[in-house]
C-alpha positions as CSV (number, residue, x, y, z in Angstrom):
1,M,-89.3,-11.4,-28.9
2,T,-90.8,-12.9,-25.7
3,E,-93.4,-10.3,-25.1
4,T,-95.3,-7.6,-27.1
5,K,-93.9,-4.1,-26.6
6,S,-95.4,-0.7,-27.5
7,A,-94.1,1.2,-30.5
8,P,-93.4,4.9,-30.4
9,A,-96.4,7.1,-31.1
10,R,-96.3,8.4,-34.7
11,E,-98.5,9.9,-37.2
12,E,-100.7,7.3,-38.9
13,P,-99.8,7.0,-42.6
14,D,-102.3,7.2,-45.4
15,H,-102.3,3.6,-46.6
16,A,-103.9,4.5,-49.9
17,V,-100.7,6.2,-50.9
18,P,-97.7,4.0,-51.7
19,A,-94.7,4.5,-49.3
20,I,-92.3,4.3,-52.2
21,E,-93.0,4.5,-56.0
22,L,-90.5,4.4,-59.0
23,A,-91.8,5.5,-62.4
24,G,-89.7,4.5,-65.5
25,V,-86.4,4.8,-63.4
26,E,-83.2,4.3,-65.2
27,K,-79.6,4.8,-64.1
28,A,-76.6,4.8,-66.4
29,Y,-73.0,5.4,-65.7
30,H,-70.5,6.6,-68.1
31,A,-66.8,5.4,-67.9
32,Y,-64.0,5.1,-70.5
33,G,-66.3,6.1,-73.4
34,E,-68.9,3.4,-72.5
35,T,-72.4,3.7,-71.1
36,I,-73.2,1.1,-68.4
37,A,-76.9,0.6,-67.7
38,A,-77.2,-0.2,-64.0
39,V,-81.0,0.0,-63.8
40,R,-83.3,-0.1,-66.8
41,G,-86.9,1.1,-67.0
42,L,-88.0,0.3,-63.4
43,D,-91.6,0.6,-62.4
44,L,-92.2,-0.3,-58.7
45,T,-94.8,0.4,-56.0
46,I,-94.2,-0.4,-52.3
47,A,-97.1,-0.2,-49.9
48,Q,-97.1,1.5,-46.5
49,G,-95.9,-0.8,-43.7
50,E,-94.6,-3.4,-46.2
51,F,-91.4,-5.5,-45.7
52,F,-90.2,-5.4,-49.2
53,S,-86.9,-7.0,-50.5
54,L,-84.8,-6.4,-53.6
55,L,-83.1,-9.6,-54.3
56,G,-80.4,-10.5,-56.8
57,P,-76.8,-11.3,-57.5
58,S,-74.0,-8.7,-57.3
59,G,-74.2,-6.1,-60.0
60,C,-78.0,-6.7,-60.7
61,G,-78.8,-3.0,-59.8
62,K,-80.5,-3.6,-56.4
63,T,-78.2,-1.4,-54.4
64,T,-78.3,1.4,-57.0
65,T,-82.1,1.2,-56.9
66,M,-82.0,1.7,-53.1
67,R,-79.4,4.5,-53.3
68,M,-81.8,6.4,-55.7
69,I,-84.7,6.0,-53.3
70,G,-82.5,7.3,-50.4
71,G,-81.2,10.2,-52.5
72,F,-77.6,9.1,-52.6
73,E,-78.0,8.7,-56.4
74,E,-80.1,10.5,-58.9
75,P,-81.9,8.6,-61.7
76,S,-80.8,9.3,-65.2
77,V,-84.5,8.9,-66.4
78,G,-87.7,8.7,-64.3
79,E,-89.0,9.8,-61.0
80,V,-88.9,8.7,-57.4
81,Y,-91.9,9.2,-55.1
82,L,-92.0,9.0,-51.4
83,H,-95.6,8.9,-49.8
84,G,-97.0,10.6,-53.0
85,R,-94.3,13.3,-53.1
86,N,-92.0,13.6,-56.0
87,V,-88.5,13.7,-54.5
88,T,-86.4,13.4,-57.6
89,G,-83.6,15.8,-57.1
90,V,-84.2,16.3,-53.3
91,P,-81.2,15.7,-51.2
92,A,-81.0,12.6,-49.0
93,N,-81.1,14.7,-45.8
94,R,-84.5,16.2,-46.8
95,R,-86.1,12.8,-47.6
96,D,-88.2,11.2,-44.8
97,V,-86.2,7.9,-44.9
98,N,-83.3,6.5,-43.0
99,M,-80.6,4.1,-44.4
100,M,-78.9,1.3,-42.4
101,F,-75.7,-0.4,-43.8
102,Q,-73.9,-3.5,-43.3
103,S,-71.2,-1.7,-41.3
104,Y,-73.2,-0.4,-38.3
105,A,-71.0,2.7,-37.8
106,L,-71.6,3.0,-34.1
107,F,-69.6,5.6,-32.2
108,P,-67.2,3.4,-30.0
109,H,-66.7,6.2,-27.5
110,M,-70.5,6.6,-26.8
111,N,-72.6,4.2,-24.9
112,V,-75.8,2.6,-26.2
113,F,-78.1,5.4,-25.0
114,E,-75.9,8.1,-26.6
115,N,-75.5,6.2,-29.9
116,V,-79.4,5.9,-30.3
117,A,-79.9,9.5,-29.1
118,F,-77.4,11.0,-31.4
119,G,-79.7,12.0,-34.2
120,L,-82.4,13.4,-31.8
121,R,-79.8,15.6,-30.2
122,R,-78.7,16.9,-33.5
123,R,-82.3,17.8,-34.3
124,G,-82.7,19.7,-31.1
125,V,-85.3,17.4,-29.5
126,P,-85.9,18.2,-25.9
127,R,-84.0,16.2,-23.2
128,G,-87.2,14.6,-21.7
129,E,-88.5,13.5,-25.1
130,I,-85.1,12.1,-26.0
131,K,-85.1,9.9,-22.9
132,A,-88.6,8.6,-23.5
133,R,-88.1,7.9,-27.2
134,V,-84.7,6.2,-26.7
135,G,-86.1,4.1,-23.9
136,E,-89.1,3.0,-26.0
137,M,-86.9,2.0,-28.9
138,L,-84.4,0.1,-26.6
139,D,-87.3,-1.8,-25.2
140,I,-88.5,-2.8,-28.7
141,V,-85.1,-4.1,-29.8
142,D,-84.7,-6.0,-26.5
143,L,-81.8,-3.8,-25.1
144,A,-83.5,-2.3,-22.1
145,G,-80.9,-2.3,-19.3
146,R,-77.9,-2.1,-21.7
147,E,-78.1,1.8,-22.0
148,R,-74.6,2.3,-20.5
149,S,-72.8,-0.3,-22.4
150,R,-70.2,0.6,-25.1
151,P,-70.4,-1.0,-28.5
152,A,-67.2,-3.1,-27.8
153,E,-69.1,-4.8,-24.9
154,L,-71.9,-6.0,-27.1
155,S,-72.3,-9.0,-29.4
156,G,-72.6,-8.6,-33.1
157,G,-76.4,-9.1,-32.8
158,Q,-76.7,-6.5,-30.1
159,Q,-74.6,-4.0,-32.1
160,Q,-77.0,-4.6,-35.0
161,R,-80.0,-3.9,-32.9
162,V,-78.4,-0.6,-31.5
163,A,-77.9,0.4,-35.2
164,L,-81.5,-0.4,-35.9
165,A,-82.8,1.5,-32.9
166,R,-80.7,4.5,-33.9
167,A,-82.2,4.3,-37.4
168,L,-85.8,4.0,-36.2
169,V,-85.8,6.4,-33.2
170,N,-86.2,9.4,-35.7
171,R,-89.4,7.8,-36.8
172,P,-88.7,7.8,-40.5
173,R,-91.5,6.9,-42.9
174,A,-89.3,4.2,-44.5
175,L,-86.1,2.5,-43.5
176,L,-83.6,1.3,-46.2
177,L,-81.5,-1.7,-45.2
178,D,-78.5,-2.6,-47.4
179,E,-77.4,-6.1,-46.4
180,P,-77.3,-5.4,-42.7
181,L,-76.8,-8.9,-41.5
182,G,-73.9,-9.8,-43.7
183,A,-71.3,-9.4,-40.9
184,L,-73.0,-11.9,-38.6
185,D,-72.4,-15.6,-38.4
186,L,-74.9,-18.0,-39.8
187,K,-76.8,-18.9,-36.6
188,L,-77.0,-15.3,-35.5
189,R,-78.0,-14.2,-38.9
190,Q,-80.9,-16.6,-39.0
191,A,-82.0,-15.5,-35.5
192,M,-81.8,-11.8,-36.5
193,Q,-84.0,-12.5,-39.6
194,V,-86.9,-13.4,-37.4
195,E,-86.1,-10.6,-35.0
196,L,-86.1,-7.9,-37.7
197,K,-89.5,-9.1,-39.0
198,H,-90.8,-8.9,-35.4
199,I,-89.5,-5.4,-35.0
200,Q,-90.8,-4.2,-38.4
201,R,-94.3,-5.4,-37.5
202,E,-94.2,-3.6,-34.1
203,V,-93.1,-0.3,-35.4
204,G,-95.2,-0.4,-38.5
205,I,-92.6,1.3,-40.7
206,T,-91.9,0.4,-44.3
207,F,-88.7,-1.6,-44.7
208,L,-87.0,-1.8,-48.0
209,Y,-84.4,-4.6,-47.7
210,V,-81.5,-5.3,-50.2
211,T,-79.9,-8.8,-50.2
212,H,-78.3,-11.3,-52.3
213,D,-79.3,-14.1,-49.8
214,Q,-82.6,-15.7,-51.1
215,G,-83.1,-17.4,-47.6
216,E,-83.2,-13.9,-46.0
217,A,-85.6,-12.6,-48.5
218,L,-88.0,-15.7,-48.2
219,T,-87.8,-15.5,-44.5
220,M,-88.6,-11.9,-43.9
221,S,-90.5,-10.3,-46.8
222,D,-94.0,-9.6,-47.5
223,R,-93.0,-9.2,-51.2
224,I,-89.8,-9.7,-53.2
225,A,-88.5,-8.2,-56.5
226,V,-86.0,-10.5,-58.0
227,M,-83.5,-8.4,-60.0
228,N,-81.3,-9.4,-62.9
229,D,-79.3,-7.2,-65.2
230,G,-81.0,-4.0,-64.1
231,L,-84.5,-5.4,-64.5
232,I,-87.1,-7.0,-62.3
233,E,-87.4,-10.6,-63.4
234,Q,-90.3,-11.3,-61.1
235,L,-92.3,-9.6,-58.4
236,G,-94.5,-11.4,-55.9
237,T,-94.8,-13.0,-52.4
238,P,-92.1,-15.4,-51.3
239,R,-94.4,-18.4,-51.8
240,E,-95.4,-17.2,-55.4
241,I,-91.7,-16.7,-56.3
242,Y,-90.5,-20.0,-54.8
243,E,-93.3,-22.1,-56.0
244,H,-94.0,-20.5,-59.4
245,P,-90.7,-18.9,-60.7
246,A,-91.5,-17.0,-63.9
247,T,-88.2,-17.3,-65.7
248,R,-85.2,-19.7,-65.9
249,F,-83.1,-17.1,-64.0
250,V,-85.6,-17.0,-61.1
251,A,-85.9,-20.7,-60.9
252,G,-82.1,-21.2,-60.7
253,F,-81.5,-18.2,-58.3
254,I,-84.2,-18.9,-55.8
255,G,-83.3,-22.2,-53.9
256,T,-82.4,-25.4,-55.6
257,S,-84.4,-26.0,-58.7
258,N,-84.4,-28.9,-61.4
259,L,-84.6,-27.6,-65.0
260,L,-86.1,-30.1,-67.5
261,G,-87.2,-29.7,-71.0
262,G,-88.5,-31.7,-73.9
263,E,-90.6,-31.7,-77.0
264,V,-94.5,-31.2,-76.5
265,A,-96.2,-34.4,-77.6
266,G,-99.7,-33.1,-77.0
267,V,-101.4,-30.0,-75.5
268,D,-105.0,-29.2,-74.4
269,S,-106.4,-26.0,-72.9
270,T,-104.8,-26.7,-69.5
271,T,-102.0,-29.2,-69.8
272,A,-99.0,-30.0,-72.0
273,V,-97.5,-33.5,-72.2
274,I,-93.9,-34.2,-72.7
275,S,-92.6,-37.8,-73.6
276,Y,-89.3,-37.8,-71.7
277,G,-86.5,-40.1,-72.2
278,R,-87.1,-43.8,-71.9
279,D,-90.7,-44.5,-71.0
280,G,-90.9,-41.2,-69.2
281,R,-93.8,-38.8,-69.1
282,I,-94.2,-35.2,-67.8
283,E,-97.3,-33.2,-67.5
284,V,-97.1,-29.4,-67.3
285,P,-99.9,-27.1,-66.5
286,V,-100.3,-24.3,-69.1
287,R,-100.3,-21.0,-67.4
288,D,-101.3,-17.6,-68.7
289,G,-98.6,-15.9,-70.8
290,V,-96.8,-19.1,-71.9
291,E,-97.8,-20.2,-75.4
292,V,-97.3,-24.0,-76.0
293,A,-97.9,-26.0,-79.1
294,A,-97.3,-29.5,-80.1
295,G,-93.8,-30.2,-81.5
296,E,-92.3,-27.2,-79.7
297,R,-89.7,-27.5,-77.0
298,L,-90.8,-26.6,-73.5
299,E,-88.7,-25.8,-70.4
300,L,-90.0,-26.5,-66.9
301,T,-88.9,-26.6,-63.3
302,V,-89.7,-28.8,-60.3
303,R,-88.3,-28.4,-56.9
304,P,-86.3,-31.2,-55.2
305,E,-88.6,-31.6,-52.2
306,K,-91.6,-32.2,-54.6
307,I,-90.1,-35.2,-56.2
308,G,-90.4,-38.7,-54.9
309,I,-87.8,-41.5,-55.5
310,G,-88.3,-45.2,-55.6
311,R,-87.6,-48.4,-57.6
312,G,-91.2,-49.0,-58.7
313,R,-93.0,-47.3,-61.7
314,P,-95.2,-44.4,-60.6
315,V,-98.9,-44.8,-60.4
316,D,-101.0,-43.3,-63.1
317,G,-101.6,-39.6,-62.8
318,L,-98.1,-38.7,-61.7
319,C,-95.2,-37.5,-63.8
320,G,-92.6,-40.2,-64.1
321,V,-88.9,-40.1,-65.2
322,R,-86.3,-42.9,-65.2
323,G,-82.7,-42.3,-64.1
324,T,-79.7,-43.6,-62.2
325,V,-78.5,-42.5,-58.8
326,T,-75.1,-40.9,-59.0
327,E,-74.7,-39.5,-55.4
328,V,-76.3,-39.9,-52.0
329,V,-75.7,-37.2,-49.3
330,Y,-77.0,-37.4,-45.7
331,R,-78.1,-34.0,-44.4
332,G,-79.6,-34.9,-41.1
333,T,-83.2,-34.1,-41.5
334,S,-83.1,-35.1,-45.1
335,T,-81.1,-37.0,-47.7
336,S,-80.2,-35.5,-51.0
337,Y,-80.0,-37.7,-54.1
338,N,-78.3,-36.8,-57.4
339,V,-79.9,-38.6,-60.3
340,T,-79.1,-38.6,-64.0
341,T,-82.2,-39.1,-66.1
342,S,-82.5,-41.4,-69.1
343,A,-82.6,-38.1,-71.2
344,G,-79.2,-37.0,-69.7
345,A,-80.4,-34.3,-67.3
346,D,-79.1,-34.0,-63.7
347,V,-81.9,-33.9,-61.1
348,V,-81.6,-33.3,-57.3
349,V,-84.2,-34.9,-55.0
350,F,-84.6,-34.0,-51.3
351,S,-86.2,-36.8,-49.2
352,Q,-87.1,-36.3,-45.5
353,N,-85.5,-38.9,-43.3
354,T,-88.7,-40.6,-42.0
355,T,-87.0,-43.9,-43.0
356,S,-83.5,-45.1,-43.6
357,A,-81.9,-43.7,-46.8
358,D,-80.6,-47.1,-47.6
359,D,-84.1,-48.4,-47.9
360,I,-84.9,-45.9,-50.7
361,A,-81.9,-46.1,-53.1
362,A,-78.2,-46.2,-53.2
363,R,-75.6,-44.9,-55.6
364,G,-75.7,-46.8,-58.9
365,D,-79.4,-47.8,-58.5
366,D,-81.9,-47.5,-61.4
367,V,-84.8,-45.5,-60.1
368,W,-88.1,-43.8,-60.9
369,L,-88.7,-40.1,-60.1
370,S,-92.3,-39.1,-59.7
371,W,-94.2,-36.0,-58.8
372,D,-97.7,-34.4,-59.0
373,P,-98.2,-32.5,-62.3
374,R,-99.2,-29.5,-60.4
375,H,-95.5,-29.1,-59.3
376,S,-94.3,-29.0,-62.9
377,Y,-94.0,-25.3,-63.8
378,A,-93.5,-24.0,-67.3
379,L,-90.8,-21.3,-67.6
380,G,-91.0,-18.0,-69.6
381,A,-88.3,-16.1,-71.2
382,S,-85.5,-14.4,-69.2
383,S,-83.8,-11.1,-69.5
384,E,-80.6,-13.1,-69.9
């Protein structure tokens, strides 16, 4: 957005009441004599005006969860609340939410204005109000002046914004978005991620976004629920989930993560020490909820961009692991190093290209990997 635009006037929500709340929600399907649990014991609260993402692989239950919120599916157990009202059993057309799908479903014979105005006309909104509300919404999505264009005359990103305007012009209390950017090419998808967040802030409506793309979720969300096998593995801000994954599954699913493990040589109230491979040493902060004792095996994760690589032994106070470079890949702004540690683990290191990669290490070199102990993160159990 190049300038700030005014959102349509709407009733101010009571921010003390959650926009969406799930209480003990479960969904099971019965097929061929089997019971398949799609969602299992979900408790979730989404605040008014929040951009909230359900993130996870195909089949994890995220779309089923969204469909239960929208009224397209009913929970087998539990209750769904919208703005404090129990809507379990209430049909989709009587819930104050709109849903936007990956296929925009624009009417090809209607122009932009008529596509956006369609829902308002069906509700019998007066003509003058329709004109004003559609105009305001097209201004917000940067399509002012394209009212007479047909969908076929628009780019994929413009069609996506028409569909968004049509979903928002009815002023729903919440908008449900089911992978709406999936049909766009990479560059346009990245641009629309920023655009969607701008629009959501301007209109002030709660967005519930379903995606399997962790980059989308990290870019747009206020909070993310990472789902796996019908459960929420972790709930938090993008930074919390990326920097401090709670389980092995989250660490592996969100970005690139190095998983290491070893026997705890010693532990105090705040730190566990692992003697790792040949001359290696890793320190891991002990966080609440993870019990660590000497002699036990501990798994940890450390992100590739947190690791330094060099030929010299790390200075005291840093974690240090020895290894051999197996691959070097130039990526423009950074260089990726694949290193096999002396303990046999495969580690990826991302190094910013502030110097020549040839000056750091080449394939076949023996190297030391080092990082600040604060970037070692102990992992808990996973629903896997």
